[in-house]
Backbone atoms as SQL, in Angstrom:
CREATE TABLE atoms (id INTEGER PRIMARY KEY, chain TEXT, resi INTEGER, resn TEXT, atom TEXT, x REAL, y REAL, z REAL);
INSERT INTO atoms VALUES
  (1, 'A', 1, 'MET', 'N', -8.178, -40.688, 52.327),
  (2, 'A', 1, 'MET', 'CA', -8.959, -39.645, 51.583),
  (3, 'A', 1, 'MET', 'C', -9.059, -40.055, 50.107),
  (4, 'A', 2, 'PHE', 'N', -8.011, -40.408, 49.469),
  (5, 'A', 2, 'PHE', 'CA', -8.064, -40.774, 48.099),
  (6, 'A', 2, 'PHE', 'C', -8.998, -41.975, 47.787),
  (7, 'A', 3, 'ASP', 'N', -8.882, -42.936, 48.747),
  (8, 'A', 3, 'ASP', 'CA', -9.679, -44.179, 48.579),
  (9, 'A', 3, 'ASP', 'C', -11.138, -43.952, 48.961),
  (10, 'A', 4, 'GLY', 'N', -11.346, -43.161, 50.063),
  (11, 'A', 4, 'GLY', 'CA', -12.754, -43.038, 50.572),
  (12, 'A', 4, 'GLY', 'C', -13.545, -41.920, 50.000),
  (13, 'A', 5, 'GLY', 'N', -12.879, -40.982, 49.215),
  (14, 'A', 5, 'GLY', 'CA', -13.614, -39.839, 48.707),
  (15, 'A', 5, 'GLY', 'C', -14.120, -40.120, 47.300),
  (16, 'A', 6, 'ARG', 'N', -14.957, -39.179, 46.953),
  (17, 'A', 6, 'ARG', 'CA', -15.624, -39.304, 45.559),
  (18, 'A', 6, 'ARG', 'C', -14.768, -38.348, 44.681),
  (19, 'A', 7, 'ARG', 'N', -14.547, -38.740, 43.373),
  (20, 'A', 7, 'ARG', 'CA', -13.560, -38.140, 42.547),
  (21, 'A', 7, 'ARG', 'C', -14.275, -37.622, 41.263),
  (22, 'A', 8, 'ALA', 'N', -13.940, -36.465, 40.780),
  (23, 'A', 8, 'ALA', 'CA', -14.542, -35.939, 39.578),
  (24, 'A', 8, 'ALA', 'C', -13.393, -35.207, 38.828),
  (25, 'A', 9, 'HIS', 'N', -13.391, -35.340, 37.505),
  (26, 'A', 9, 'HIS', 'CA', -12.370, -34.746, 36.724),
  (27, 'A', 9, 'HIS', 'C', -12.912, -33.676, 35.858),
  (28, 'A', 10, 'GLY', 'N', -12.037, -32.554, 35.779),
  (29, 'A', 10, 'GLY', 'CA', -12.458, -31.419, 34.886),
  (30, 'A', 10, 'GLY', 'C', -11.262, -31.235, 33.889),
  (31, 'A', 11, 'ARG', 'N', -11.417, -30.228, 33.060),
  (32, 'A', 11, 'ARG', 'CA', -10.356, -29.973, 32.079),
  (33, 'A', 11, 'ARG', 'C', -9.018, -29.576, 32.771),
  (34, 'A', 12, 'TYR', 'N', -9.052, -28.861, 33.724),
  (35, 'A', 12, 'TYR', 'CA', -7.777, -28.297, 34.291),
  (36, 'A', 12, 'TYR', 'C', -7.528, -28.940, 35.711),
  (37, 'A', 13, 'LEU', 'N', -8.477, -29.664, 36.322),
  (38, 'A', 13, 'LEU', 'CA', -8.156, -30.231, 37.613),
  (39, 'A', 13, 'LEU', 'C', -9.036, -31.389, 37.956),
  (40, 'A', 14, 'THR', 'N', -8.602, -32.150, 38.958),
  (41, 'A', 14, 'THR', 'CA', -9.393, -33.280, 39.507),
  (42, 'A', 14, 'THR', 'C', -9.634, -32.956, 40.899),
  (43, 'A', 15, 'ILE', 'N', -10.888, -33.219, 41.403),
  (44, 'A', 15, 'ILE', 'CA', -11.210, -32.954, 42.790),
  (45, 'A', 15, 'ILE', 'C', -11.678, -34.298, 43.444),
  (46, 'A', 16, 'VAL', 'N', -11.061, -34.523, 44.632),
  (47, 'A', 16, 'VAL', 'CA', -11.398, -35.630, 45.382),
  (48, 'A', 16, 'VAL', 'C', -12.067, -35.024, 46.673),
  (49, 'A', 17, 'ALA', 'N', -13.342, -35.402, 46.965),
  (50, 'A', 17, 'ALA', 'CA', -14.079, -34.862, 48.067),
  (51, 'A', 17, 'ALA', 'C', -14.506, -35.932, 49.043),
  (52, 'A', 18, 'ALA', 'N', -14.315, -35.668, 50.345),
  (53, 'A', 18, 'ALA', 'CA', -14.715, -36.558, 51.457),
  (54, 'A', 18, 'ALA', 'C', -15.384, -35.708, 52.508),
  (55, 'A', 19, 'PRO', 'N', -16.281, -36.351, 53.309),
  (56, 'A', 19, 'PRO', 'CA', -16.891, -35.609, 54.349),
  (57, 'A', 19, 'PRO', 'C', -15.956, -34.987, 55.344),
  (58, 'A', 20, 'SER', 'N', -16.230, -33.852, 55.727),
  (59, 'A', 20, 'SER', 'CA', -15.301, -33.112, 56.660),
  (60, 'A', 20, 'SER', 'C', -15.617, -33.556, 58.101),
  (61, 'A', 21, 'ALA', 'N', -14.532, -33.604, 58.869),
  (62, 'A', 21, 'ALA', 'CA', -14.610, -33.927, 60.317),
  (63, 'A', 21, 'ALA', 'C', -15.072, -32.609, 61.069),
  (64, 'A', 22, 'GLY', 'N', -14.791, -31.436, 60.500),
  (65, 'A', 22, 'GLY', 'CA', -15.013, -30.203, 61.137),
  (66, 'A', 22, 'GLY', 'C', -16.204, -29.388, 60.463),
  (67, 'A', 23, 'PRO', 'N', -16.358, -28.220, 60.923),
  (68, 'A', 23, 'PRO', 'CA', -17.557, -27.441, 60.487),
  (69, 'A', 23, 'PRO', 'C', -17.307, -26.631, 59.178),
  (70, 'A', 24, 'VAL', 'N', -16.038, -26.672, 58.623),
  (71, 'A', 24, 'VAL', 'CA', -15.722, -25.809, 57.501),
  (72, 'A', 24, 'VAL', 'C', -15.124, -26.730, 56.316),
  (73, 'A', 25, 'THR', 'N', -15.169, -26.219, 55.087),
  (74, 'A', 25, 'THR', 'CA', -14.541, -26.878, 53.933),
  (75, 'A', 25, 'THR', 'C', -13.079, -26.550, 54.058),
  (76, 'A', 26, 'ARG', 'N', -12.381, -27.689, 53.812),
  (77, 'A', 26, 'ARG', 'CA', -10.916, -27.459, 53.829),
  (78, 'A', 26, 'ARG', 'C', -10.289, -27.818, 52.482),
  (79, 'A', 27, 'LEU', 'N', -9.220, -27.298, 52.027),
  (80, 'A', 27, 'LEU', 'CA', -8.581, -27.516, 50.793),
  (81, 'A', 27, 'LEU', 'C', -7.302, -28.103, 50.943),
  (82, 'A', 28, 'GLY', 'N', -6.913, -29.078, 50.138),
  (83, 'A', 28, 'GLY', 'CA', -5.612, -29.606, 50.070),
  (84, 'A', 28, 'GLY', 'C', -5.246, -29.684, 48.653),
  (85, 'A', 29, 'LEU', 'N', -3.950, -29.459, 48.288),
  (86, 'A', 29, 'LEU', 'CA', -3.442, -29.433, 46.953),
  (87, 'A', 29, 'LEU', 'C', -2.382, -30.444, 46.751),
  (88, 'A', 30, 'VAL', 'N', -2.411, -31.159, 45.598),
  (89, 'A', 30, 'VAL', 'CA', -1.375, -32.161, 45.315),
  (90, 'A', 30, 'VAL', 'C', -0.964, -31.847, 43.884),
  (91, 'A', 31, 'ALA', 'N', 0.222, -31.347, 43.740),
  (92, 'A', 31, 'ALA', 'CA', 0.833, -30.973, 42.389),
  (93, 'A', 31, 'ALA', 'C', 2.011, -31.902, 42.194),
  (94, 'A', 32, 'SER', 'N', 1.835, -32.759, 41.189),
  (95, 'A', 32, 'SER', 'CA', 2.923, -33.605, 40.902),
  (96, 'A', 32, 'SER', 'C', 3.977, -33.047, 39.937),
  (97, 'A', 33, 'ARG', 'N', 5.056, -33.628, 39.728),
  (98, 'A', 33, 'ARG', 'CA', 6.009, -33.201, 38.764),
  (99, 'A', 33, 'ARG', 'C', 5.563, -33.185, 37.296),
  (100, 'A', 34, 'LYS', 'N', 4.553, -33.935, 37.069),
  (101, 'A', 34, 'LYS', 'CA', 3.903, -34.083, 35.776),
  (102, 'A', 34, 'LYS', 'C', 3.589, -32.631, 35.127),
  (103, 'A', 35, 'ILE', 'N', 3.273, -31.844, 36.181),
  (104, 'A', 35, 'ILE', 'CA', 2.856, -30.462, 35.771),
  (105, 'A', 35, 'ILE', 'C', 4.102, -29.649, 35.239),
  (106, 'A', 36, 'GLY', 'N', 5.224, -29.857, 35.834),
  (107, 'A', 36, 'GLY', 'CA', 6.457, -29.180, 35.490),
  (108, 'A', 36, 'GLY', 'C', 7.291, -28.884, 36.644),
  (109, 'A', 37, 'GLY', 'N', 8.199, -28.023, 36.594),
  (110, 'A', 37, 'GLY', 'CA', 9.141, -27.648, 37.680),
  (111, 'A', 37, 'GLY', 'C', 8.466, -27.007, 38.895),
  (112, 'A', 38, 'ALA', 'N', 9.168, -26.617, 39.823),
  (113, 'A', 38, 'ALA', 'CA', 8.696, -25.940, 41.061),
  (114, 'A', 38, 'ALA', 'C', 7.949, -24.756, 40.718),
  (115, 'A', 39, 'VAL', 'N', 8.396, -23.895, 39.741),
  (116, 'A', 39, 'VAL', 'CA', 7.717, -22.682, 39.399),
  (117, 'A', 39, 'VAL', 'C', 6.263, -22.950, 38.940),
  (118, 'A', 40, 'GLU', 'N', 6.151, -23.949, 37.964),
  (119, 'A', 40, 'GLU', 'CA', 4.797, -24.243, 37.413),
  (120, 'A', 40, 'GLU', 'C', 3.983, -24.877, 38.477),
  (121, 'A', 41, 'ARG', 'N', 4.499, -25.783, 39.283),
  (122, 'A', 41, 'ARG', 'CA', 3.731, -26.341, 40.321),
  (123, 'A', 41, 'ARG', 'C', 3.091, -25.318, 41.338),
  (124, 'A', 42, 'ASN', 'N', 3.995, -24.412, 41.720),
  (125, 'A', 42, 'ASN', 'CA', 3.594, -23.372, 42.682),
  (126, 'A', 42, 'ASN', 'C', 2.597, -22.417, 42.012),
  (127, 'A', 43, 'ARG', 'N', 2.719, -22.161, 40.790),
  (128, 'A', 43, 'ARG', 'CA', 1.776, -21.253, 40.046),
  (129, 'A', 43, 'ARG', 'C', 0.394, -21.873, 40.041),
  (130, 'A', 44, 'ALA', 'N', 0.326, -23.159, 39.737),
  (131, 'A', 44, 'ALA', 'CA', -0.947, -23.916, 39.663),
  (132, 'A', 44, 'ALA', 'C', -1.573, -23.903, 41.001),
  (133, 'A', 45, 'LYS', 'N', -0.754, -24.087, 42.074),
  (134, 'A', 45, 'LYS', 'CA', -1.296, -24.101, 43.465),
  (135, 'A', 45, 'LYS', 'C', -1.839, -22.732, 43.933),
  (136, 'A', 46, 'ARG', 'N', -1.048, -21.673, 43.544),
  (137, 'A', 46, 'ARG', 'CA', -1.557, -20.285, 43.800),
  (138, 'A', 46, 'ARG', 'C', -2.871, -20.036, 43.120),
  (139, 'A', 47, 'LEU', 'N', -2.983, -20.447, 41.830),
  (140, 'A', 47, 'LEU', 'CA', -4.211, -20.128, 41.099),
  (141, 'A', 47, 'LEU', 'C', -5.374, -20.942, 41.751),
  (142, 'A', 48, 'ILE', 'N', -5.191, -22.090, 42.114),
  (143, 'A', 48, 'ILE', 'CA', -6.347, -22.884, 42.667),
  (144, 'A', 48, 'ILE', 'C', -6.700, -22.369, 44.038),
  (145, 'A', 49, 'ARG', 'N', -5.702, -21.938, 44.883),
  (146, 'A', 49, 'ARG', 'CA', -6.082, -21.263, 46.189),
  (147, 'A', 49, 'ARG', 'C', -6.861, -20.017, 45.987),
  (148, 'A', 50, 'GLU', 'N', -6.572, -19.254, 44.966),
  (149, 'A', 50, 'GLU', 'CA', -7.354, -18.112, 44.640),
  (150, 'A', 50, 'GLU', 'C', -8.738, -18.473, 44.204),
  (151, 'A', 51, 'VAL', 'N', -8.970, -19.481, 43.388),
  (152, 'A', 51, 'VAL', 'CA', -10.239, -19.899, 43.015),
  (153, 'A', 51, 'VAL', 'C', -11.015, -20.458, 44.156),
  (154, 'A', 52, 'PHE', 'N', -10.398, -21.178, 45.119),
  (155, 'A', 52, 'PHE', 'CA', -11.123, -21.656, 46.250),
  (156, 'A', 52, 'PHE', 'C', -11.598, -20.563, 47.112),
  (157, 'A', 53, 'ARG', 'N', -10.726, -19.440, 47.335),
  (158, 'A', 53, 'ARG', 'CA', -11.072, -18.388, 48.123),
  (159, 'A', 53, 'ARG', 'C', -12.288, -17.614, 47.559),
  (160, 'A', 54, 'SER', 'N', -12.215, -17.372, 46.256),
  (161, 'A', 54, 'SER', 'CA', -13.231, -16.469, 45.676),
  (162, 'A', 54, 'SER', 'C', -14.562, -17.195, 45.272),
  (163, 'A', 55, 'ALA', 'N', -14.520, -18.548, 45.229),
  (164, 'A', 55, 'ALA', 'CA', -15.638, -19.365, 44.734),
  (165, 'A', 55, 'ALA', 'C', -16.720, -19.458, 45.910),
  (166, 'A', 56, 'VAL', 'N', -17.956, -19.711, 45.474),
  (167, 'A', 56, 'VAL', 'CA', -18.938, -20.038, 46.486),
  (168, 'A', 56, 'VAL', 'C', -18.671, -21.431, 47.084),
  (169, 'A', 57, 'PRO', 'N', -18.653, -21.440, 48.460),
  (170, 'A', 57, 'PRO', 'CA', -18.312, -22.734, 49.092),
  (171, 'A', 57, 'PRO', 'C', -19.330, -23.773, 48.815),
  (172, 'A', 58, 'PRO', 'N', -18.941, -25.022, 48.912),
  (173, 'A', 58, 'PRO', 'CA', -19.967, -26.165, 48.852),
  (174, 'A', 58, 'PRO', 'C', -20.972, -25.964, 49.955),
  (175, 'A', 59, 'HIS', 'N', -22.271, -26.571, 49.685),
  (176, 'A', 59, 'HIS', 'CA', -23.360, -26.338, 50.566),
  (177, 'A', 59, 'HIS', 'C', -23.194, -27.240, 51.912),
  (178, 'A', 60, 'VAL', 'N', -22.259, -28.193, 51.982),
  (179, 'A', 60, 'VAL', 'CA', -21.947, -28.954, 53.135),
  (180, 'A', 60, 'VAL', 'C', -20.502, -28.901, 53.349),
  (181, 'A', 61, 'PRO', 'N', -20.001, -29.002, 54.566),
  (182, 'A', 61, 'PRO', 'CA', -18.541, -28.991, 54.868),
  (183, 'A', 61, 'PRO', 'C', -17.904, -30.329, 54.316),
  (184, 'A', 62, 'VAL', 'N', -16.881, -30.154, 53.471),
  (185, 'A', 62, 'VAL', 'CA', -16.211, -31.298, 52.938),
  (186, 'A', 62, 'VAL', 'C', -14.666, -30.991, 52.950),
  (187, 'A', 63, 'ASP', 'N', -13.882, -32.048, 52.861),
  (188, 'A', 63, 'ASP', 'CA', -12.492, -31.901, 52.633),
  (189, 'A', 63, 'ASP', 'C', -12.252, -32.121, 51.142),
  (190, 'A', 64, 'LEU', 'N', -11.655, -31.157, 50.551),
  (191, 'A', 64, 'LEU', 'CA', -11.278, -31.263, 49.084),
  (192, 'A', 64, 'LEU', 'C', -9.868, -31.347, 48.856),
  (193, 'A', 65, 'VAL', 'N', -9.535, -32.285, 47.957),
  (194, 'A', 65, 'VAL', 'CA', -8.082, -32.364, 47.471),
  (195, 'A', 65, 'VAL', 'C', -8.209, -32.114, 45.983),
  (196, 'A', 66, 'VAL', 'N', -7.550, -31.027, 45.582),
  (197, 'A', 66, 'VAL', 'CA', -7.543, -30.680, 44.214),
  (198, 'A', 66, 'VAL', 'C', -6.262, -31.021, 43.629),
  (199, 'A', 67, 'ILE', 'N', -6.176, -31.678, 42.517),
  (200, 'A', 67, 'ILE', 'CA', -5.035, -32.137, 41.714),
  (201, 'A', 67, 'ILE', 'C', -5.033, -31.384, 40.441),
  (202, 'A', 68, 'PRO', 'N', -4.104, -30.357, 40.286),
  (203, 'A', 68, 'PRO', 'CA', -4.212, -29.607, 39.006),
  (204, 'A', 68, 'PRO', 'C', -3.535, -30.488, 37.891),
  (205, 'A', 69, 'LYS', 'N', -3.982, -30.291, 36.677),
  (206, 'A', 69, 'LYS', 'CA', -3.500, -30.865, 35.533),
  (207, 'A', 69, 'LYS', 'C', -2.539, -29.943, 34.888),
  (208, 'A', 70, 'ALA', 'N', -1.614, -30.356, 33.928),
  (209, 'A', 70, 'ALA', 'CA', -0.608, -29.601, 33.360),
  (210, 'A', 70, 'ALA', 'C', -1.201, -28.338, 32.686),
  (211, 'A', 71, 'ALA', 'N', -2.423, -28.484, 32.130),
  (212, 'A', 71, 'ALA', 'CA', -3.065, -27.358, 31.405),
  (213, 'A', 71, 'ALA', 'C', -3.442, -26.171, 32.371),
  (214, 'A', 72, 'ALA', 'N', -3.551, -26.425, 33.624),
  (215, 'A', 72, 'ALA', 'CA', -3.844, -25.457, 34.688),
  (216, 'A', 72, 'ALA', 'C', -2.790, -24.258, 34.722),
  (217, 'A', 73, 'VAL', 'N', -1.592, -24.669, 34.387),
  (218, 'A', 73, 'VAL', 'CA', -0.574, -23.649, 34.497),
  (219, 'A', 73, 'VAL', 'C', -0.718, -22.495, 33.493),
  (220, 'A', 74, 'GLU', 'N', -1.235, -22.809, 32.332),
  (221, 'A', 74, 'GLU', 'CA', -1.471, -21.778, 31.318),
  (222, 'A', 74, 'GLU', 'C', -2.836, -21.246, 31.313),
  (223, 'A', 75, 'ALA', 'N', -3.723, -21.711, 32.186),
  (224, 'A', 75, 'ALA', 'CA', -5.171, -21.339, 32.222),
  (225, 'A', 75, 'ALA', 'C', -5.348, -19.951, 32.895),
  (226, 'A', 76, 'LYS', 'N', -6.392, -19.266, 32.563),
  (227, 'A', 76, 'LYS', 'CA', -6.810, -18.015, 33.168),
  (228, 'A', 76, 'LYS', 'C', -7.603, -18.322, 34.457),
  (229, 'A', 77, 'VAL', 'N', -7.633, -17.370, 35.398),
  (230, 'A', 77, 'VAL', 'CA', -8.316, -17.659, 36.538),
  (231, 'A', 77, 'VAL', 'C', -9.849, -17.798, 36.349),
  (232, 'A', 78, 'THR', 'N', -10.390, -17.149, 35.303),
  (233, 'A', 78, 'THR', 'CA', -11.752, -17.361, 35.060),
  (234, 'A', 78, 'THR', 'C', -12.092, -18.735, 34.509),
  (235, 'A', 79, 'ASP', 'N', -11.153, -19.230, 33.670),
  (236, 'A', 79, 'ASP', 'CA', -11.400, -20.578, 33.173),
  (237, 'A', 79, 'ASP', 'C', -11.215, -21.638, 34.308),
  (238, 'A', 80, 'LEU', 'N', -10.287, -21.417, 35.173),
  (239, 'A', 80, 'LEU', 'CA', -10.140, -22.427, 36.344),
  (240, 'A', 80, 'LEU', 'C', -11.416, -22.297, 37.229),
  (241, 'A', 81, 'THR', 'N', -11.880, -21.064, 37.434),
  (242, 'A', 81, 'THR', 'CA', -13.119, -20.965, 38.330),
  (243, 'A', 81, 'THR', 'C', -14.174, -21.662, 37.692),
  (244, 'A', 82, 'ARG', 'N', -14.413, -21.470, 36.385),
  (245, 'A', 82, 'ARG', 'CA', -15.543, -22.256, 35.684),
  (246, 'A', 82, 'ARG', 'C', -15.389, -23.709, 35.849),
  (247, 'A', 83, 'ASP', 'N', -14.226, -24.163, 35.578),
  (248, 'A', 83, 'ASP', 'CA', -13.923, -25.643, 35.675),
  (249, 'A', 83, 'ASP', 'C', -14.081, -26.208, 37.097),
  (250, 'A', 84, 'TYR', 'N', -13.648, -25.407, 38.143),
  (251, 'A', 84, 'TYR', 'CA', -13.769, -25.785, 39.440),
  (252, 'A', 84, 'TYR', 'C', -15.202, -25.928, 39.939),
  (253, 'A', 85, 'GLN', 'N', -16.025, -24.902, 39.520),
  (254, 'A', 85, 'GLN', 'CA', -17.461, -24.914, 39.816),
  (255, 'A', 85, 'GLN', 'C', -18.116, -26.063, 39.077),
  (256, 'A', 86, 'ALA', 'N', -17.941, -26.296, 37.892),
  (257, 'A', 86, 'ALA', 'CA', -18.478, -27.454, 37.100),
  (258, 'A', 86, 'ALA', 'C', -18.091, -28.770, 37.750),
  (259, 'A', 87, 'THR', 'N', -16.917, -28.874, 38.230),
  (260, 'A', 87, 'THR', 'CA', -16.466, -30.178, 38.757),
  (261, 'A', 87, 'THR', 'C', -17.180, -30.404, 40.091),
  (262, 'A', 88, 'LEU', 'N', -17.330, -29.319, 40.886),
  (263, 'A', 88, 'LEU', 'CA', -18.089, -29.391, 42.104),
  (264, 'A', 88, 'LEU', 'C', -19.524, -29.781, 41.988),
  (265, 'A', 89, 'LYS', 'N', -20.076, -29.306, 40.854),
  (266, 'A', 89, 'LYS', 'CA', -21.409, -29.555, 40.474),
  (267, 'A', 89, 'LYS', 'C', -21.590, -31.056, 40.071),
  (268, 'A', 90, 'ARG', 'N', -20.631, -31.600, 39.369),
  (269, 'A', 90, 'ARG', 'CA', -20.595, -32.976, 39.053),
  (270, 'A', 90, 'ARG', 'C', -20.519, -33.887, 40.313),
  (271, 'A', 91, 'LEU', 'N', -19.874, -33.401, 41.346),
  (272, 'A', 91, 'LEU', 'CA', -19.921, -34.121, 42.655),
  (273, 'A', 91, 'LEU', 'C', -21.147, -33.892, 43.453),
  (274, 'A', 92, 'GLY', 'N', -21.943, -32.963, 43.100),
  (275, 'A', 92, 'GLY', 'CA', -23.194, -32.713, 43.879),
  (276, 'A', 92, 'GLY', 'C', -22.987, -31.811, 44.942),
  (277, 'A', 93, 'LEU', 'N', -21.923, -30.985, 44.943),
  (278, 'A', 93, 'LEU', 'CA', -21.506, -30.104, 46.084),
  (279, 'A', 93, 'LEU', 'C', -21.797, -28.687, 45.829),
  (280, 'A', 94, 'SER', 'N', -22.212, -28.216, 44.643),
  (281, 'A', 94, 'SER', 'CA', -22.472, -26.840, 44.254),
  (282, 'A', 94, 'SER', 'C', -23.797, -26.420, 44.724),
  (283, 'A', 95, 'LYS', 'N', -23.904, -25.177, 45.196),
  (284, 'A', 95, 'LYS', 'CA', -25.147, -24.527, 45.473),
  (285, 'A', 95, 'LYS', 'C', -25.858, -24.106, 44.195),
  (286, 'A', 96, 'GLN', 'N', -25.117, -23.860, 43.059),
  (287, 'A', 96, 'GLN', 'CA', -25.738, -23.349, 41.882),
  (288, 'A', 96, 'GLN', 'C', -26.247, -24.413, 41.002);
């Protein structure tokens, strides 16, 4: 996935996208200890899951691996949503 996918970086996260084997877009999260302790990593993952659920899905089914950066822990959901959509757009996956 990491080698075969396309990668784009945003302010709060990095997205690796690869074609999906199934009919739906799937989300994977990788939060390293660079972000902080377990509390910070879990907060970043919760925020990204919320952004994924509420955002407009990509126009084609893809497998997404989202890697939050340390700044994502302190970011607001609206800022993360904006960054997520902009990063998808850079990958050519946004409908907008």
